[in-house]
C-alpha positions in Angstrom: -10.9 11.5 1.7 -12.8 8.4 2.3 -13.6 5.0 0.9 -16.7 5.2 -1.3 -17.0 1.5 -2.2 -15.3 -1.8 -2.6 -16.2 -3.6 -5.9 -15.0 -6.4 -8.1 -14.3 -5.8 -11.8 -13.3 -8.0 -14.8 -10.6 -6.9 -17.2 -13.3 -6.4 -19.8 -14.7 -3.5 -17.7 -11.4 -1.5 -18.0 -10.6 1.0 -20.8 -7.2 2.3 -21.8 -7.5 6.1 -22.3 -4.3 8.0 -23.1 -1.8 6.8 -20.5 -4.2 5.4 -18.0 -7.0 3.0 -17.3 -10.6 4.0 -16.6 -13.8 2.2 -15.6 -17.5 3.0 -15.3 -19.1 3.2 -11.8 -22.6 4.7 -11.2 -22.6 6.4 -14.6 -19.3 8.1 -13.9 -16.0 7.4 -15.7 -13.3 6.9 -13.0 -9.5 6.6 -13.3 -8.0 3.4 -12.2 -4.6 2.6 -10.8 -3.1 -0.7 -10.0 -1.7 -0.2 -6.6 1.1 -2.6 -7.4 2.3 -0.2 -10.1 2.2 2.9 -7.9 5.9 2.6 -6.9 7.2 1.6 -10.3 9.2 4.2 -12.2 8.3 3.5 -15.8 4.9 3.6 -17.5 5.8 0.5 -19.5 6.2 -1.4 -16.2 2.8 -0.2 -15.1 1.1 -1.4 -18.2 2.7 -4.9 -17.6 0.4 -5.5 -14.6 -2.6 -5.0 -16.8 -1.1 -7.3 -19.4 -0.5 -10.0 -16.8 -4.1 -10.0 -15.7 -6.3 -12.7 -17.3 -9.7 -11.9 -18.7 -11.3 -14.2 -16.1 -9.6 -12.6 -13.0 -11.7 -10.7 -10.6 -10.0 -7.4 -9.7 -10.6 -6.0 -6.2 -11.1 -2.3 -6.5 -11.3 0.2 -3.7 -13.0 3.4 -4.8 -11.7 6.4 -2.9 -12.9 10.0 -3.0 -11.4 13.4 -2.5 -13.9 16.2 -2.8 -16.0 15.4 -5.9 -13.2 13.3 -7.5 -13.1 9.5 -7.4 -10.3 7.0 -8.1 -10.2 3.2 -8.2 -7.3 1.4 -6.7 -6.8 -2.2 -7.7 -5.4 -4.2 -4.7 -4.0 -7.7 -4.6 -6.2 -8.8 -1.7 -8.7 -7.4 0.7 -8.4 -8.3 4.3 -10.8 -6.0 6.1 -12.0 -2.4 6.3 -11.4 -0.3 9.4 -11.3 3.3 10.5 -7.8 4.1 11.6 -5.7 6.7 13.3 -2.9 7.8 10.9 0.4 8.6 12.5 2.4 10.8 10.1 6.0 10.0 9.3 8.7 11.9 11.0 12.2 12.7 9.8 13.9 11.2 7.8 10.8 9.4 6.4 8.4 12.3 5.9 9.0 12.6 2.2 8.2 9.1 1.1 6.2 9.4 -2.1 2.5 8.3 -1.9 2.7 7.2 1.8 1.4 9.5 4.6 2.3 7.5 7.7 1.5 4.4 9.6 -1.1 2.9 11.8 -1.1 0.2 14.4 -3.4 -2.7 13.8 -5.3 -4.6 16.5 -2.9 -7.5 15.9 0.1 -5.4 16.8 1.4 -5.1 13.2 2.3 -1.8 11.8 0.5 -0.9 8.5 1.6 1.8 6.0 -1.1 4.4 5.1 -1.4 5.7 1.5 -1.3 9.4 0.8 -4.5 9.5 -1.2 -4.1 13.3 -1.9 -0.7 12.7 -3.5 -2.1 9.8 -5.6 -4.9 12.1 -6.8 -2.3 14.7 -7.8 -0.4 12.0 -9.7 -3.6 11.1 -11.6 -4.2 14.8 -12.4 -0.6 15.2 -13.6 -0.9 12.2 -16.0 -4.1 13.6 -17.5 -2.2 16.7 -18.9 
């Protein structure tokens, strides 16, 4: 799993297909997930983030890959990109959905690390 690219999209570049959003990148149709919605329980709540986005807003999208699959994650803000050492969660936190662990930033702050594999599994499940 790695970061393929960081791009900016307009709302006009997004397409609603079945229960999810898609966009075109390098002649591929890629699923898109608003990271803000990842921890919401109901699909209706997830679609509300899209509805609240204005046509003129630039959406910051991080494109991640796993094998030959790609996924776009819409983030609120980009700070910087770094290679990190992921420290897995230990009991009792090891089963937190869509998070794999933490990393320590140079500033001394602790940062949560997304479980990209679990997010890809979620996307695959919603396709069916």
